[in-house]
C-alpha positions as CSV (number, residue, x, y, z in Angstrom):
1,X,0.0,0.0,0.0
2,X,1.3,3.4,-1.0
3,X,1.4,6.4,1.3
4,X,0.2,9.7,-0.3
5,X,2.3,12.7,0.1
6,X,0.7,16.1,-0.6
7,X,3.4,17.9,-2.4
8,X,3.4,21.6,-3.4
9,X,5.8,23.7,-5.5
10,X,5.7,26.8,-7.6
11,X,5.5,27.3,-11.3
12,X,8.8,29.1,-11.3
13,X,11.4,27.6,-13.6
14,X,13.7,26.7,-10.8
15,X,11.0,24.7,-9.0
16,X,9.7,23.0,-12.1
17,X,13.2,22.0,-13.1
18,X,13.8,20.6,-9.6
19,X,10.7,18.5,-9.3
20,X,10.3,17.3,-12.9
21,X,12.2,14.1,-12.2
22,X,9.8,13.2,-9.4
23,X,6.6,14.2,-11.1
24,X,7.5,12.4,-14.3
25,X,8.6,9.2,-12.7
26,X,12.2,9.5,-13.8
27,X,13.0,9.3,-10.1
28,X,11.1,6.6,-8.3
29,X,9.7,6.9,-4.9
30,X,9.1,3.3,-3.6
31,X,6.0,3.1,-1.4
32,X,5.0,6.7,-1.9
33,X,2.4,8.4,-4.1
34,X,2.9,12.1,-4.8
35,X,-0.3,14.2,-5.1
36,X,1.2,17.4,-6.3
37,X,-0.2,20.9,-6.9
38,X,1.5,23.9,-8.5
39,X,0.7,27.3,-7.0
40,X,2.4,30.7,-6.6
41,X,4.5,30.8,-3.5
42,X,2.1,33.1,-1.5
43,X,-0.6,30.4,-1.9
44,X,1.9,27.7,-1.0
45,X,2.7,29.6,2.2
46,X,-0.9,29.8,3.1
47,X,-1.6,26.2,2.3
48,X,1.3,25.1,4.5
49,X,0.1,27.4,7.3
50,X,-3.3,25.6,7.1
51,X,-1.7,22.2,7.2
52,X,-2.9,21.3,3.7
53,X,0.5,20.2,2.4
54,X,2.9,17.5,3.7
55,X,6.0,18.7,1.7
56,X,6.1,22.0,0.0
57,X,8.2,24.9,-1.3
58,X,7.7,27.8,1.1
59,X,9.2,31.2,1.5
60,X,11.9,31.3,4.2
61,X,9.8,34.0,5.9
62,X,6.8,31.6,6.0
63,X,9.0,28.7,7.2
64,X,10.0,30.9,10.1
65,X,6.4,31.1,11.1
66,X,5.8,27.4,10.6
67,X,8.8,25.8,12.4
68,X,6.7,24.2,15.1
69,X,5.0,22.0,12.5
70,X,7.6,21.7,9.7
71,X,11.3,21.1,9.3
72,X,13.5,22.2,6.4
73,X,15.0,19.6,4.0
74,X,18.6,20.1,2.9
75,X,17.7,19.7,-0.8
76,X,15.6,21.9,-3.0
77,X,16.3,25.3,-1.4
78,X,16.6,28.6,-3.3
79,X,19.7,30.6,-2.2
80,X,21.7,33.0,-4.2
81,X,24.6,35.3,-3.9
82,X,24.3,39.0,-4.7
83,X,20.9,38.5,-6.4
84,X,17.5,38.7,-4.8
85,X,14.1,40.4,-4.9
86,X,14.5,43.7,-6.8
87,X,12.9,47.0,-5.7
88,X,11.9,49.2,-8.6
89,X,10.2,52.6,-9.0
90,X,8.9,54.7,-11.8
91,X,11.4,57.4,-11.0
92,X,15.1,57.2,-9.8
93,X,15.2,56.8,-6.1
94,X,18.0,56.1,-3.6
95,X,17.4,53.2,-1.3
96,X,17.2,55.6,1.7
97,X,14.3,57.4,0.0
98,X,12.0,54.4,0.2
99,X,10.9,55.2,3.8
100,X,7.3,56.4,4.0
101,X,6.4,55.4,0.4
102,X,3.8,52.9,-0.7
103,X,5.7,49.7,-1.7
104,X,4.0,46.7,-3.3
105,X,5.2,43.3,-2.0
106,X,4.2,39.8,-3.1
107,X,2.4,38.5,0.0
108,X,2.7,38.9,3.7
109,X,4.8,35.8,4.3
110,X,7.2,36.1,1.3
111,X,10.9,36.5,2.0
112,X,10.7,39.7,-0.1
113,X,8.4,41.2,2.6
114,X,10.7,40.0,5.4
115,X,13.7,41.6,3.7
116,X,11.9,44.9,3.4
117,X,11.1,44.9,7.1
118,X,14.7,44.1,7.9
119,X,15.8,46.9,5.6
120,X,13.8,49.2,7.9
121,X,10.5,49.7,6.0
122,X,7.5,50.0,8.2
123,X,4.9,47.4,7.7
124,X,2.2,50.0,7.2
125,X,4.0,51.1,4.0
126,X,3.8,47.7,2.4
127,X,1.0,46.9,0.0
128,X,0.2,43.2,-0.5
129,X,-0.7,42.1,-4.0
130,X,-0.1,39.1,-6.3
131,X,3.5,39.0,-7.6
132,X,2.4,39.4,-11.2
133,X,0.5,42.5,-10.5
134,X,3.4,44.4,-8.9
135,X,5.2,45.7,-12.0
136,X,2.0,47.0,-13.6
137,X,1.1,48.7,-10.3
138,X,4.5,50.5,-10.4
139,X,4.3,51.5,-14.1
140,X,0.8,52.9,-13.6
141,X,1.6,54.8,-10.4
142,X,-0.7,52.7,-8.2
143,X,2.2,52.4,-5.8
144,X,5.5,54.3,-5.4
145,X,7.7,51.3,-5.7
146,X,7.4,47.5,-5.8
147,X,9.4,44.4,-5.0
148,X,9.8,42.1,-7.9
149,X,10.4,38.3,-7.7
150,X,10.5,35.4,-10.0
151,X,11.0,36.1,-13.8
152,X,9.9,39.7,-13.4
153,X,13.2,40.7,-12.0
154,X,14.8,39.7,-15.3
155,X,12.4,41.6,-17.5
156,X,11.5,44.8,-15.6
157,X,14.0,47.2,-17.3
158,X,12.1,46.7,-20.6
159,X,9.1,48.3,-18.9
160,X,10.8,51.5,-18.2
161,X,11.2,51.3,-14.4
162,X,14.4,52.1,-12.4
163,X,16.2,49.8,-10.1
164,X,16.3,51.1,-6.6
165,X,17.7,48.2,-4.6
166,X,18.7,44.6,-5.1
167,X,17.9,43.0,-1.8
168,X,20.3,40.1,-2.5
169,X,23.2,42.6,-2.9
170,X,22.1,44.4,0.2
171,X,21.9,41.2,2.2
172,X,25.4,39.9,1.1
173,X,27.0,43.3,1.9
174,X,25.4,43.2,5.3
175,X,26.2,39.5,6.2
176,X,28.6,38.2,3.7
177,X,26.2,35.2,3.2
178,X,24.1,34.0,0.4
179,X,20.4,35.1,0.5
180,X,18.0,32.3,1.5
181,X,14.7,32.9,-0.3
182,X,12.9,29.6,0.1
183,X,13.2,26.0,0.9
184,X,11.4,22.7,1.0
185,X,9.5,22.2,4.3
186,X,8.2,18.8,5.4
187,X,5.8,18.2,8.2
188,X,7.6,17.1,11.4
189,X,5.1,14.3,11.9
190,X,6.3,12.5,8.8
191,X,9.4,11.4,10.8
192,X,13.1,11.3,10.1
193,X,13.1,8.2,7.9
194,X,10.6,9.7,5.4
195,X,12.3,13.1,5.6
196,X,15.6,11.5,4.5
197,X,13.9,9.5,1.7
198,X,12.2,12.7,0.4
199,X,15.4,14.7,0.7
200,X,17.4,12.2,-1.2
201,X,14.7,11.9,-3.9
202,X,14.7,15.6,-4.5
203,X,18.5,15.5,-4.7
204,X,18.3,12.7,-7.3
205,X,15.7,14.8,-9.3
206,X,18.0,17.7,-9.4
207,X,20.8,15.4,-10.7
208,X,18.5,14.1,-13.4
209,X,17.7,17.7,-14.5
210,X,21.4,18.7,-14.5
211,X,22.3,15.7,-16.6
212,X,19.5,15.9,-19.1
213,X,17.8,19.4,-18.8
214,X,16.1,19.0,-22.2
215,X,13.8,16.3,-20.7
216,X,12.2,18.9,-18.4
217,X,12.1,21.7,-21.0
218,X,8.4,21.3,-22.0
219,X,7.3,21.0,-18.4
220,X,9.2,24.2,-17.5
221,X,7.8,26.2,-20.4
222,X,4.2,25.0,-19.8
223,X,4.2,26.5,-16.3
224,X,6.4,29.6,-16.8
225,X,5.0,33.1,-17.1
226,X,7.9,34.2,-19.3
227,X,8.7,32.1,-22.4
228,X,12.0,33.8,-23.5
229,X,14.7,31.1,-23.4
230,X,17.3,33.4,-22.0
231,X,15.0,34.5,-19.1
232,X,14.2,30.8,-18.3
233,X,17.9,29.8,-18.4
234,X,18.9,32.8,-16.3
235,X,16.3,32.1,-13.7
236,X,17.3,28.4,-13.4
237,X,21.1,29.2,-13.5
238,X,20.7,31.5,-10.5
239,X,18.5,29.3,-8.3
240,X,19.3,25.7,-9.2
241,X,22.8,25.6,-7.8
242,X,25.0,23.7,-5.4
243,X,23.0,25.0,-2.4
244,X,19.9,23.6,-4.0
245,X,21.3,20.1,-4.3
246,X,22.6,20.1,-0.8
247,X,22.8,22.8,1.8
248,X,26.3,23.1,3.2
249,X,27.4,24.9,6.4
250,X,27.4,28.3,4.6
251,X,23.8,27.7,3.4
252,X,22.7,26.6,6.8
253,X,24.4,29.6,8.4
254,X,22.6,32.0,5.9
255,X,19.2,30.5,6.9
256,X,20.0,30.7,10.6
257,X,21.2,34.3,10.2
258,X,18.0,35.4,8.4
259,X,15.7,33.8,11.0
260,X,17.7,35.2,13.9
261,X,17.6,38.7,12.5
262,X,13.9,38.3,12.0
263,X,13.4,37.1,15.6
264,X,15.6,39.9,17.0
265,X,13.5,42.5,15.1
266,X,10.2,41.0,16.4
267,X,9.1,40.0,13.0
268,X,9.2,36.2,13.7
269,X,8.3,34.5,17.0
270,X,11.1,32.6,18.7
271,X,11.0,28.8,18.2
272,X,12.8,26.2,20.5
273,X,12.8,23.5,17.8
274,X,15.5,22.9,15.3
275,X,15.5,24.2,11.7
276,X,16.5,21.1,9.8
277,X,15.3,17.5,9.8
């Protein structure tokens, strides 16, 4: 008898690249049946908060709120150096001019929102909206600035907006560490044996993609908002990396640093439980 695992991941090219091997059957999972759903990360965060998913991609901000129920697996994470959510505006602004302005962010529990809070922006200035609505809101003047994630950060300059701040560059200059954006969370109640099995299966799925990326190409394009090949390749190149395959001590330190700073700033509640499985 197979155990059903409720799996969630986003339509972003890095996630569809990571999970194609598992979803397609190229990577077997003996004794397990994956019931998967593909949603935007804000929806995945909320589903996890409501206990609707057993294993799911979540924002690191959301994981910080869910640590009592979920652990983080050491494969599948999205970390990058010097590249993160991008703050843009209709007019040139210095980063220190962002205070007091209306800034669109892609969901209350996204890491983009957490980073803006850590940067010193008051929560009352942050306007929640779907990630794909942020760039149009900036260009039409609905908000003063917006935080872009996913493929939008690669295509925004063609829309005539100005870069104000790359939060990944800011984070690295502050800490010297890569920026942890998201990770794969698994319910604690699944137990360590199953955590290890899932972690290793995700790692094998990444290896399959790296060895034969063309096998996942159609799946990636079917789910991507942007179809330009260079945009897709750029996105995957940034966020399917060695940290994704297996978090090392630097990756673990980056996640710990982000969560500790959020706790110290009163943005996240303290949690006595461990981060990793």
